[in-house]
C-alpha positions as CSV (number, residue, x, y, z in Angstrom):
1,M,-8.2,-19.7,-19.3
2,E,-6.9,-22.8,-17.1
3,R,-8.8,-23.5,-13.9
4,H,-7.4,-25.2,-11.1
5,F,-9.6,-26.6,-7.8
6,T,-8.7,-24.8,-4.5
7,V,-10.4,-25.6,-1.4
8,S,-10.8,-23.0,1.5
9,G,-11.5,-24.3,5.5
10,F,-13.3,-22.3,8.0
11,L,-12.0,-23.0,11.7
12,S,-14.4,-22.6,14.0
13,H,-14.6,-23.3,18.1
14,G,-16.5,-21.3,20.8
15,G,-17.8,-18.8,18.2
16,R,-14.3,-17.6,17.2
17,T,-12.9,-18.4,13.6
18,A,-9.2,-18.9,12.6
19,L,-7.4,-17.4,9.8
20,H,-3.9,-16.5,8.7
21,W,-2.4,-13.8,7.3
22,H,-1.6,-14.9,3.5
23,R,1.6,-13.8,1.8
24,L,-1.1,-11.5,-0.2
25,G,-1.5,-9.2,2.7
26,L,-4.8,-10.8,3.4
27,W,-5.9,-12.4,6.4
28,L,-7.9,-16.0,5.0
29,P,-9.0,-19.3,5.8
30,P,-6.4,-22.0,5.6
31,G,-6.5,-23.5,1.9
32,G,-5.1,-24.4,-1.6
33,H,-5.1,-26.5,-4.2
34,V,-6.5,-29.7,-4.3
35,Q,-3.8,-32.1,-5.6
36,P,-3.7,-35.2,-7.9
37,N,-5.7,-37.8,-7.2
38,E,-7.2,-36.1,-3.9
39,D,-10.7,-35.2,-3.3
40,P,-11.9,-31.5,-1.8
41,I,-12.3,-33.2,1.6
42,E,-8.9,-34.3,1.6
43,A,-7.6,-31.5,0.4
44,V,-9.2,-28.9,2.9
45,L,-8.3,-31.3,5.7
46,R,-4.6,-31.5,4.5
47,E,-4.2,-27.4,4.3
48,V,-5.8,-26.8,7.4
49,E,-3.1,-29.2,9.2
50,E,-0.3,-27.9,7.0
51,E,-1.1,-24.3,7.5
52,T,-2.4,-24.3,11.3
53,G,-0.9,-27.6,13.2
54,I,-4.8,-28.7,13.6
55,V,-6.2,-31.7,13.1
56,A,-9.6,-31.0,11.8
57,A,-13.1,-32.5,10.9
58,V,-15.1,-31.4,8.2
59,V,-18.6,-30.8,9.9
60,P,-21.5,-31.1,7.0
61,T,-23.9,-28.4,6.6
62,T,-26.4,-30.0,4.2
63,R,-28.0,-33.6,4.8
64,P,-26.8,-36.2,2.4
65,Y,-28.4,-37.1,-1.2
66,P,-31.1,-39.5,-0.2
67,H,-30.2,-42.1,-2.5
68,E,-28.0,-44.9,-2.2
69,L,-24.6,-43.8,-4.2
70,P,-21.0,-45.6,-3.7
71,R,-19.8,-42.6,-2.1
72,Q,-20.6,-38.9,-1.0
73,L,-19.0,-35.9,0.2
74,P,-20.3,-33.3,2.0
75,A,-21.3,-30.7,0.0
76,P,-19.7,-27.8,0.6
77,A,-20.8,-24.3,1.9
78,T,-20.4,-22.3,-1.7
79,I,-18.2,-22.4,-4.7
80,G,-16.2,-19.3,-5.3
81,V,-14.8,-18.6,-8.7
82,Y,-11.9,-16.4,-9.1
83,D,-10.0,-14.8,-11.5
84,I,-6.1,-15.0,-10.7
85,E,-4.3,-12.1,-13.3
86,E,-0.7,-13.6,-12.5
87,P,1.4,-11.7,-15.3
88,G,2.4,-14.9,-17.7
89,N,0.1,-17.2,-16.0
90,P,-3.7,-15.8,-15.5
91,H,-5.8,-18.6,-14.5
92,Q,-8.7,-19.5,-12.3
93,H,-9.7,-20.8,-8.9
94,I,-12.8,-22.7,-8.3
95,D,-12.8,-23.1,-4.5
96,F,-15.0,-25.7,-2.6
97,V,-15.5,-23.3,0.9
């Protein structure tokens, strides 16, 4: 099955969380596909701004890996795996949340 990398970003402020009405008829956090040559952090910030108009920042939920690396991205809170049963195009979303 073909796999697509996706991102979802939760916008929180003052104890409230922003969601948007998705075309699937669900309230969801802003998100979408990771584009070629884009890392998950760039993707989630782009998707949040496209879908809400808000320029956001990622708040890391874990400490960085304690070894020197050229570059580290904040770890996602979780990674969801969703089977998308789209007629003629079944695929899987691997979602960095």
